[in-house]
BAFI-3210 file (N, C-alpha, C; in Angstrom, 3 decimals, decimal comma, padded with zeros to 6 digits):
// residues 142
n [1|2|3|4|5|6|7|8|9|10|11|12|13|14|15|16|17|18|19|20|21|22|23|24|25|26|27|28|29|30|31|32|33|34|35|36|37|38|39|40|41|42|43|44|45|46|47|48|49|50|51|52|53|54|55|56|57|58|59|60|61|62|63|64|65|66|67|68|69|70|71|72|73|74|75|76|77|78|79|80|81|82|83|84|85|86|87|88|89|90|91|92|93|94|95|96|97|98|99|100|101|102|103|104|105|106|107|108|109|110|111|112|113|114|115|116|117|118|119|120|121|122|123|124|125|126|127|128|129|130|131|132|133|134|135|136|137|138|139|140|141|142]
n.u [-040,259|-039,127|-040,125|-042,878|-042,704|-041,768|-043,933|-045,800|-044,767|-044,838|-047,417|-048,392|-047,072|-048,461|-051,025|-050,667|-050,003|-052,169|-053,899|-052,891|-053,253|-056,073|-056,582|-055,539|-057,256|-059,567|-059,235|-058,843|-061,565|-062,823|-061,961|-062,999|-065,587|-065,885|-064,968|-067,245|-069,410|-068,750|-069,029|-071,588|-072,860|-071,782|-072,854|-075,632|-075,359|-074,439|-076,995|-078,809|-077,435|-077,584|-080,537|-081,139|-079,601|-081,201|-083,574|-082,909|-082,437|-085,107|-086,289|-085,009|-085,923|-088,601|-088,614|-087,517|-089,728|-091,789|-090,697|-091,491|-094,191|-094,957|-092,998|-092,533|-093,151|-091,137|-088,805|-088,968|-088,637|-086,171|-084,548|-084,922|-083,729|-081,179|-080,603|-080,787|-078,729|-076,602|-076,616|-076,063|-073,388|-072,227|-072,620|-071,199|-068,639|-068,067|-068,203|-066,156|-064,102|-063,909|-063,317|-060,717|-059,157|-059,462|-058,281|-060,020|-059,788|-057,702|-058,721|-060,465|-063,337|-065,531|-064,842|-064,789|-067,544|-068,529|-067,815|-069,218|-071,775|-071,793|-071,649|-073,991|-075,745|-076,326|-078,567|-080,657|-080,996|-083,061|-085,370|-085,536|-085,665|-088,265|-089,652|-089,287|-090,350|-093,137|-093,512|-093,285|-095,553|-097,482|-097,380|-098,789|-099,641|-100,581]
n.v [-137,006|-137,332|-134,776|-135,650|-137,518|-136,154|-134,274|-136,079|-137,061|-134,820|-134,305|-136,296|-135,709|-133,457|-134,551|-136,170|-134,406|-132,874|-134,790|-135,402|-132,687|-132,554|-134,809|-133,747|-131,495|-132,996|-134,295|-132,147|-130,962|-133,166|-133,153|-130,569|-131,388|-133,045|-131,414|-129,603|-131,498|-132,102|-129,759|-129,353|-131,375|-130,767|-128,325|-129,115|-130,828|-128,880|-127,328|-129,270|-129,691|-127,227|-127,174|-129,226|-128,392|-126,266|-127,837|-129,140|-127,136|-125,979|-128,441|-128,384|-126,232|-126,676|-128,605|-127,176|-125,748|-127,072|-128,462|-127,827|-128,074|-130,528|-133,001|-135,458|-135,479|-133,639|-134,990|-136,835|-135,163|-134,038|-136,443|-136,892|-135,060|-135,470|-137,806|-136,742|-134,857|-136,650|-138,132|-135,991|-135,292|-137,779|-137,962|-135,522|-135,968|-138,220|-136,957|-135,088|-136,637|-137,978|-135,846|-135,044|-137,329|-137,935|-137,391|-135,347|-134,961|-136,254|-138,624|-141,167|-140,905|-142,685|-143,606|-140,954|-140,456|-142,438|-141,713|-139,258|-140,178|-141,208|-138,849|-137,820|-139,440|-137,793|-136,512|-138,127|-137,224|-135,248|-136,504|-137,202|-134,534|-134,001|-135,803|-134,978|-132,409|-133,226|-134,419|-132,383|-130,879|-132,158|-132,171|-131,604|-129,003|-128,909]
n.w [045,412|048,057|049,172|049,468|051,475|053,532|053,892|054,489|056,962|058,341|058,442|059,965|062,396|063,106|063,360|065,538|067,560|067,759|068,724|071,070|072,360|072,331|074,075|076,326|076,698|077,260|079,496|081,222|081,034|081,978|084,599|085,487|085,390|087,559|089,664|089,611|090,204|092,680|094,086|093,712|095,374|097,719|098,254|098,355|100,665|102,684|102,794|103,801|106,401|107,296|107,640|109,283|111,422|112,425|112,728|114,947|116,974|116,990|118,122|120,601|121,701|122,041|123,760|125,951|126,604|127,170|129,392|132,336|131,918|130,866|131,591|130,539|127,770|127,185|127,614|125,954|123,659|124,067|123,826|121,031|119,981|120,846|119,420|116,886|116,925|117,116|114,614|112,828|113,642|113,081|110,018|109,519|110,240|108,615|106,015|106,285|106,475|104,018|102,497|103,260|102,880|100,079|096,989|094,998|092,250|091,109|091,105|089,235|087,439|088,135|091,028|092,149|091,828|093,506|095,822|095,819|096,075|098,759|099,821|099,558|100,975|102,952|102,555|103,537|105,804|105,605|105,822|108,518|109,451|108,645|110,162|112,533|112,487|111,818|114,396|116,241|115,614|116,542|119,273|122,464|124,469|127,976]
ca.u [-040,652|-038,721|-041,131|-044,104|-042,196|-041,629|-045,313|-046,556|-044,215|-045,244|-048,985|-048,554|-046,558|-049,591|-052,061|-050,177|-049,874|-053,878|-054,516|-052,301|-054,073|-057,658|-056,461|-055,422|-058,326|-060,571|-059,008|-059,283|-062,838|-063,207|-061,723|-063,977|-067,027|-065,683|-065,198|-068,719|-070,273|-068,309|-069,387|-073,082|-073,172|-071,522|-074,079|-076,651|-075,045|-074,606|-078,139|-079,313|-076,982|-078,316|-081,916|-080,836|-079,619|-082,501|-084,631|-082,167|-082,810|-086,513|-086,479|-084,424|-086,822|-089,979|-088,151|-087,351|-091,074|-092,381|-090,022|-092,149|-095,816|-095,253|-091,784|-092,249|-092,676|-089,839|-087,806|-088,854|-088,118|-084,667|-083,996|-084,904|-082,642|-079,809|-080,456|-080,521|-077,432|-075,567|-076,586|-075,298|-072,178|-071,679|-072,589|-070,177|-067,269|-068,044|-068,088|-064,830|-063,005|-063,874|-062,841|-059,531|-058,344|-059,811|-057,963|-061,199|-059,458|-056,874|-059,383|-061,247|-064,682|-066,469|-064,422|-065,317|-069,021|-069,033|-067,825|-070,249|-072,924|-071,598|-071,914|-075,455|-076,388|-076,693|-080,021|-081,361|-081,579|-084,312|-086,425|-085,378|-086,316|-089,644|-090,326|-089,361|-091,522|-094,292|-093,517|-093,502|-096,788|-098,606|-097,149|-099,920|-099,383|-101,779]
ca.v [-137,953|-136,701|-133,864|-136,284|-138,377|-134,992|-133,841|-137,130|-137,200|-133,427|-134,463|-137,211|-135,033|-132,437|-135,372|-136,457|-132,979|-132,494|-135,945|-135,042|-131,651|-133,163|-135,711|-132,789|-130,873|-133,921|-134,513|-130,929|-130,947|-134,208|-132,537|-129,834|-131,917|-133,702|-130,464|-129,154|-132,358|-132,135|-128,568|-129,437|-132,127|-130,141|-127,246|-129,865|-131,211|-127,628|-126,899|-130,350|-129,537|-126,071|-127,527|-130,188|-127,576|-125,470|-128,758|-129,476|-125,993|-126,101|-129,585|-127,984|-124,933|-127,460|-129,408|-126,342|-124,943|-128,566|-129,156|-127,546|-128,294|-132,129|-133,384|-136,832|-135,028|-132,977|-135,903|-137,400|-134,218|-134,109|-137,784|-136,909|-134,163|-135,989|-138,721|-136,050|-134,336|-137,683|-138,429|-134,873|-135,469|-138,799|-137,427|-134,503|-136,843|-138,902|-135,754|-134,496|-137,807|-138,163|-134,623|-135,089|-138,477|-138,165|-136,086|-135,395|-134,255|-137,131|-140,060|-141,543|-140,435|-143,737|-143,579|-139,697|-140,568|-143,437|-140,707|-138,166|-140,826|-141,176|-137,422|-137,776|-139,821|-136,707|-136,118|-138,986|-136,404|-134,566|-137,323|-137,118|-133,287|-133,966|-136,539|-133,879|-131,301|-133,830|-134,535|-131,121|-130,208|-132,998|-131,854|-130,828|-128,503|-128,775]
ca.w [046,351|049,470|049,714|049,974|052,569|054,706|054,050|055,409|058,327|059,126|058,711|061,118|063,577|063,325|064,076|066,874|068,604|067,905|069,516|072,608|072,775|072,430|075,393|077,428|076,881|077,633|080,975|081,918|081,150|083,214|086,061|085,815|085,734|088,714|090,558|089,532|090,858|094,126|094,486|093,735|096,313|099,116|098,393|099,014|102,416|103,396|102,973|104,715|107,495|107,877|108,136|110,462|112,750|112,552|113,354|116,194|117,541|117,390|119,344|122,036|122,274|122,303|125,100|127,110|126,956|127,875|130,854|133,352|131,591|130,492|131,661|129,618|126,298|127,049|127,732|124,487|122,642|124,146|123,149|119,433|119,554|121,094|118,190|115,627|116,979|116,913|113,445|112,299|113,851|112,319|108,664|109,316|110,358|107,126|104,866|106,209|106,231|102,614|101,935|103,815|102,417|098,682|096,094|094,027|090,820|090,484|091,054|088,101|087,627|088,968|092,228|092,653|091,743|094,436|097,005|095,902|096,386|099,971|100,427|098,971|102,162|103,980|102,085|104,426|107,200|105,359|106,242|110,015|109,653|108,515|111,137|113,802|112,316|112,171|115,816|116,946|115,110|117,395|120,823|122,923|126,002|128,879]
c.u [-040,215|-039,540|-042,393|-043,950|-042,385|-042,923|-045,932|-046,111|-044,801|-046,750|-048,997|-048,068|-047,858|-050,789|-051,787|-050,352|-051,393|-054,385|-053,903|-053,097|-055,348|-057,599|-056,286|-056,499|-059,695|-060,398|-059,096|-060,714|-063,517|-063,008|-062,499|-065,350|-067,014|-065,938|-066,695|-069,712|-070,023|-069,038|-071,115|-073,445|-072,848|-072,272|-075,042|-076,602|-075,218|-075,997|-079,012|-078,767|-077,495|-079,838|-081,821|-080,564|-080,543|-083,390|-084,082|-082,724|-084,223|-086,861|-086,091|-085,499|-088,275|-089,608|-088,075|-088,771|-091,797|-091,894|-091,038|-093,746|-095,717|-093,671|-091,475|-092,098|-091,563|-088,694|-087,785|-088,154|-086,631|-083,940|-083,899|-083,946|-081,330|-079,559|-079,845|-078,996|-076,114|-075,488|-075,921|-073,869|-071,521|-071,651|-071,434|-068,857|-067,018|-067,367|-066,626|-063,733|-062,903|-063,172|-061,136|-058,580|-058,760|-059,456|-059,153|-060,692|-058,720|-057,537|-060,026|-062,682|-065,568|-066,158|-065,030|-066,794|-069,390|-069,008|-068,753|-071,555|-072,969|-072,112|-073,688|-076,384|-076,924|-078,242|-080,920|-082,038|-082,572|-085,487|-086,637|-085,883|-087,684|-090,099|-090,202|-090,297|-092,711|-094,587|-093,977|-094,803|-097,753|-098,280|-098,249|-099,470|-100,626|-101,808]
c.v [-137,629|-135,646|-134,644|-136,734|-137,181|-134,466|-134,845|-137,375|-135,701|-133,717|-135,292|-136,715|-134,086|-133,181|-135,829|-135,451|-132,925|-133,716|-135,748|-133,838|-131,986|-133,916|-134,696|-131,962|-131,824|-134,170|-132,959|-130,875|-132,057|-133,629|-131,555|-130,166|-132,450|-132,576|-129,762|-130,197|-132,229|-130,866|-128,597|-130,240|-131,760|-128,991|-128,073|-130,191|-130,004|-127,242|-127,965|-130,020|-128,314|-126,440|-128,413|-129,486|-126,775|-126,614|-128,919|-128,341|-125,790|-127,240|-129,349|-126,917|-125,707|-128,009|-128,476|-125,747|-125,922|-128,963|-128,878|-128,075|-129,881|-132,720|-134,751|-136,371|-134,540|-133,845|-136,563|-136,610|-134,133|-135,422|-137,762|-136,135|-134,538|-136,980|-137,897|-135,460|-135,497|-138,045|-137,291|-134,953|-136,544|-138,355|-136,370|-135,057|-137,353|-137,930|-135,522|-135,509|-137,918|-136,915|-134,706|-136,285|-138,694|-136,917|-136,313|-135,255|-135,456|-138,543|-140,213|-141,010|-141,415|-143,776|-142,155|-139,929|-141,424|-142,548|-139,795|-138,745|-140,909|-139,933|-137,273|-138,276|-138,953|-136,395|-136,972|-138,151|-135,615|-135,220|-137,411|-135,726|-133,308|-134,659|-135,505|-132,829|-131,870|-134,044|-133,385|-130,591|-131,134|-132,914|-130,988|-130,411|-128,275|-127,735]
c.w [047,970|050,080|050,191|051,085|053,622|054,979|054,893|056,756|059,220|059,499|059,936|062,482|063,995|063,813|065,398|067,964|068,817|068,900|070,927|073,051|073,203|073,981|076,510|077,758|077,527|079,125|081,678|082,241|082,280|084,491|086,489|085,937|087,099|089,936|090,744|090,243|092,464|094,793|094,878|095,061|097,631|099,228|099,053|100,526|103,085|103,805|103,907|106,006|108,257|108,290|109,278|111,700|113,253|113,330|114,754|117,183|118,056|118,337|120,629|122,465|122,675|123,739|126,190|127,466|127,542|129,092|131,884|133,154|131,673|130,361|130,731|128,275|126,213|126,892|126,378|123,390|122,950|123,665|121,810|119,301|119,993|119,858|117,090|115,608|116,575|115,497|112,452|112,554|113,074|110,788|108,544|109,344|109,020|105,956|104,951|106,172|104,938|102,102|101,991|103,219|100,716|097,917|094,926|092,641|090,312|090,572|089,791|088,383|088,226|090,275|092,883|092,782|092,907|095,654|097,087|096,343|098,112|100,761|100,176|100,124|102,920|103,706|103,107|105,585|106,972|105,922|107,885|110,478|109,664|109,498|112,348|113,654|112,514|113,943|116,597|116,628|116,002|118,834|121,083|124,390|126,846|129,660]
res [x|x|x|x|x|x|x|x|x|x|x|x|x|x|x|x|x|x|x|x|x|x|x|x|x|x|x|x|x|x|x|x|x|x|x|x|x|x|x|x|x|x|x|x|x|x|x|x|x|x|x|x|x|x|x|x|x|x|x|x|x|x|x|x|x|x|x|x|x|x|x|x|x|x|x|x|x|x|x|x|x|x|x|x|x|x|x|x|x|x|x|x|x|x|x|x|x|x|x|x|x|x|x|x|x|x|x|x|x|x|x|x|x|x|x|x|x|x|x|x|x|x|x|x|x|x|x|x|x|x|x|x|x|x|x|x|x|x|x|x|x|x]
***
């Protein structure tokens, strides 16, 4: 009878250790998922930021070439470049603020996911880039 009780207690101890180990693995897996999502969103942000910088550079080159030919179009191009640079700086500041204030691994999945959605707003800059490319294709030099 004592042997059965000891076996039952040892079985319960093993089950308890197994549950604790599974919880630890689940927590580690959860952390890896959060880090993977963060990395994916940051890669997307870096790509968007690079495209936006290229668009800004193109916009400034267009303005420089138009300056003597058509100052009004050059001024419009400079205004758009200024707006794009302001948007870039705002997005960059937001991302840096989030990365400095949020401990991505220790927050819950939903909180980290909300913060990643904020980072995803940088994708909105792609439409601005497309607008600038459209604008650049319609500039006429006389």
